[in-house]
C-alpha positions in Angstrom: -3.7 14.6 -25.6 -6.2 16.1 -22.7 -6.6 12.1 -21.7 -3.1 10.6 -21.8 -1.5 10.6 -18.4 2.8 11.6 -18.7 5.5 9.4 -16.7 8.2 11.0 -16.2 12.1 10.1 -14.7 14.2 6.3 -16.0 12.8 4.7 -12.4 9.6 5.6 -13.6 9.3 4.5 -16.3 11.1 1.5 -15.8 8.7 0.4 -12.4 5.6 0.9 -15.2 7.3 -1.1 -17.7 7.8 -4.1 -15.2 4.4 -4.2 -14.6 3.6 -4.3 -18.3 1.3 -1.1 -18.2 -0.1 0.3 -21.1 2.4 2.9 -22.5 1.2 4.8 -26.0 4.8 5.8 -26.3 8.5 6.8 -24.5 10.4 9.9 -25.1 14.3 9.6 -24.8 16.3 12.5 -25.1 18.9 12.1 -28.2 22.2 11.0 -27.3 21.0 9.3 -24.2 23.0 6.2 -23.7 23.2 5.0 -20.3 22.9 1.8 -18.4 19.3 2.5 -17.2 18.3 3.8 -20.3 19.2 1.6 -22.4 17.5 -1.0 -19.9 14.3 1.1 -20.8 14.9 0.7 -24.8 15.4 -3.2 -24.1 11.5 -3.6 -21.9 9.8 -1.7 -24.7 11.2 -3.3 -27.2 10.2 -6.7 -25.2 6.5 -5.3 -25.5 6.6 -3.4 -28.6 6.3 -0.2 -27.2 8.1 2.6 -29.4 10.8 4.4 -28.4 11.5 7.7 -30.1 14.5 10.5 -29.9 13.8 14.0 -29.3 15.5 17.1 -28.0 16.3 17.8 -24.3 14.0 20.9 -25.5 10.5 18.9 -26.5 11.5 16.9 -23.6 11.1 20.2 -21.4 7.7 21.0 -23.1 6.6 18.3 -22.3 6.9 18.5 -18.6 7.7 21.9 -18.0 9.4 22.9 -14.0 10.3 19.2 -14.1 13.0 17.1 -14.1 11.7 14.3 -16.2 15.9 12.5 -16.1 15.2 12.7 -20.3 12.8 10.0 -20.4 9.3 10.9 -20.7 6.5 8.2 -21.0 2.8 8.4 -22.7 0.0 5.8 -20.5 -3.2 6.1 -20.6 -4.9 7.6 -17.8 -4.9 5.9 -14.2 -7.0 2.9 -13.5 -8.5 2.8 -10.6 -8.6 -0.9 -8.7 -12.4 -2.3 -7.7 -12.4 -1.9 -3.7 -14.0 -4.9 -3.7 -12.0 -7.2 -5.1 -9.4 -6.0 -3.5 -10.6 -7.5 -0.6 -11.7 -10.2 -2.3 -8.4 -10.7 -3.1 -7.2 -10.2 0.8 -9.6 -12.4 1.7 -8.2 -15.2 -0.4 -4.1 -14.6 -0.3 -5.3 -15.2 3.5 -4.0 -11.3 4.7 -5.9 -8.7 7.3 -7.1 -6.6 4.7 -5.4 -2.5 5.0 -6.0 0.3 4.0 -4.5 4.1 3.0 -6.7 6.7 3.3 -5.7 10.1 3.0 -8.2 12.8 4.0 -8.0 16.3 2.2 -3.7 15.7 0.7 -3.5 17.8 -2.2 0.3 17.9 -2.0 0.7 16.0 -5.0 4.7 15.1 -3.4 3.0 14.4 0.1 0.4 11.7 -1.4 3.6 10.6 -4.1 5.5 9.2 -0.6 2.7 8.1 0.8 1.8 5.8 -2.2 5.4 5.4 -1.8 6.1 3.7 1.4 2.1 1.6 1.5 3.4 -0.2 -1.4 7.0 -1.1 0.7 4.5 -1.8 3.6 2.2 -4.1 1.6 -1.0 -2.2 2.5 -3.3 -3.7 0.0 -5.1 -0.6 -1.8 -4.9 3.6 -1.2 -8.2 5.4 -1.3 -8.7 8.4 -2.7 -11.9 10.7 -2.4 -12.9 12.7 -5.5 -12.4 15.9 -3.5 -10.0 17.2 -1.5 -7.6 15.2 -2.9 -4.4 15.9 -4.7 -4.4 14.5 -8.9 -3.0 11.1 -9.9 -0.3 12.9 -11.8 3.0 13.0 -13.3 4.6 14.9 -10.6 3.1 12.0 -8.1 4.4 9.2 -9.9 8.1 10.8 -10.2 7.3 10.9 -5.9 6.0 7.5 -5.5 9.1 5.8 -7.4 6.4 4.3 -9.4 5.0 2.7 -7.0 1.5 4.0 -8.5 1.7 1.6 -11.2 2.1 -1.6 -8.5 -0.5 -0.3 -6.1 -4.1 -0.2 -6.0 -5.9 3.4 -6.4 -9.4 3.0 -5.5 -11.0 6.1 -5.8 -14.1 6.9 -3.8 -16.8 9.0 -3.5 -18.2 10.3 -0.2 -15.8 9.1 2.3 -17.9 9.7 5.8 -20.1 6.4 3.6 -17.6 4.7 3.0 -15.9 3.7 6.0 -19.6 3.2 6.9 -19.4 0.2 5.0 -16.0 -1.3 5.9 -17.1 -1.0 9.3 -20.5 -3.2 8.5 -17.3 -5.6 7.1 -15.3 -5.9 10.1 -13.1 -3.1 9.9 -11.4 -0.7 12.3 -10.7 3.1 11.2 -7.4 4.3 12.7 -7.2 8.5 12.6 -4.6 10.3 12.2 -5.0 13.8 14.5 -2.8 15.7 17.0 -5.5 15.9 19.0 -5.5 12.4 19.4 -6.0 10.3 23.3 -4.0 7.7 22.3 -0.1 7.4 20.6 -0.6 5.4 18.4 1.9 2.4 19.1 -0.3 1.7 22.1 -3.0 0.6 19.7 -4.1 -2.4 18.3 -3.4 -2.8 14.9 -3.7 -6.6 14.2 -7.2 -6.1 12.8 -8.5 -5.3 9.5 -8.2 -1.8 9.9 -7.6 1.9 7.3 -5.3 3.9 8.3 -7.3 8.0 7.4 -4.2 10.5 7.4 -5.2 14.5 7.6 -3.7 16.8 6.3 -1.1 18.6 7.5 -3.5 22.3 8.3 -6.7 20.7 8.7 -6.1 18.0 9.5 -8.6 15.5 9.5 -11.9 16.6 8.4 -14.5 16.7 11.8 -17.1 14.2 9.5 -14.1 12.0 9.1 -13.5 12.5 12.4 -16.6 11.0 13.6 -16.8 8.2 11.9 -13.0 6.8 13.1 -13.7 4.5 16.2 -10.3 5.8 17.2 -7.6 8.8 16.9 -4.1 8.0 17.4 -1.2 10.7 18.0 2.1 10.9 17.8 4.6 12.2 20.1 6.0 15.9 19.3 8.3 16.3 22.1 9.9 19.5 20.1 8.9 23.5 19.1 7.4 22.1 15.5 4.1 20.4 16.1 3.4 18.5 14.1 5.1 16.4 11.0 5.0 15.8 7.8 2.0 14.2 6.3 4.0 12.0 4.6 6.2 11.8 7.2 3.6 10.8 9.5 1.9 8.5 7.3 4.9 6.1 7.2 5.3 6.0 11.0 2.2 4.9 11.1 1.9 2.2 8.2 4.9 0.8 9.6 3.9 0.4 12.8 0.6 -2.5 11.6 3.5 -3.6 9.7 5.4 -4.0 13.4 2.3 -5.4 15.4 1.1 -7.2 12.5 4.4 -9.3 12.0 4.7 -10.0 16.4 7.7 -7.4 16.9 
């Protein structure tokens, strides 16, 4: 049981089913006959996945303190993607590779939101350090609105070494930090890039900052001197989209 992953909430479970992820079993609150839940039942039946009706008490025990919306699925642990395969696929499809690396993002809600935006913005993969990173758990899955079922997630060891290897493949490493010297919209983001997003409190770690080719900042005009990490990530990701679309 400890090796299983919980997927909770109607949207997250629905997206997992649509992506044909391996699901062991689905639990639904007794008496829940709403259209979204019936859709889950239909999708599960198409893939021959067992759906069991249980009490809300059982669901609350499975996901204590979380809003599961009366639907919980059990799935195998997240399967990480291979970075080389991700890059090869981007090349084969004629895309300019775009990677996002959250550095020190330990808040599960922030990580889930970053993954959600990355999937929407067409990012090729999110690189997740083994250390100092939030785990891919039920909260990340739910906050991502099911994007973890589609977005390739690559687990990496030494961040600085990974960035060094990517540079050899022609990537530019763009770090986002409040101490950056260049406003993000004045930087060229059309080449293959790795966008490094630091945590709200500490920003990008020193060694990772030294590995960046450019450190950009988001201009701040108010009394608060920083944005939520996932909001900052969204601004930067869509600046990449804007520049690459020539808008």
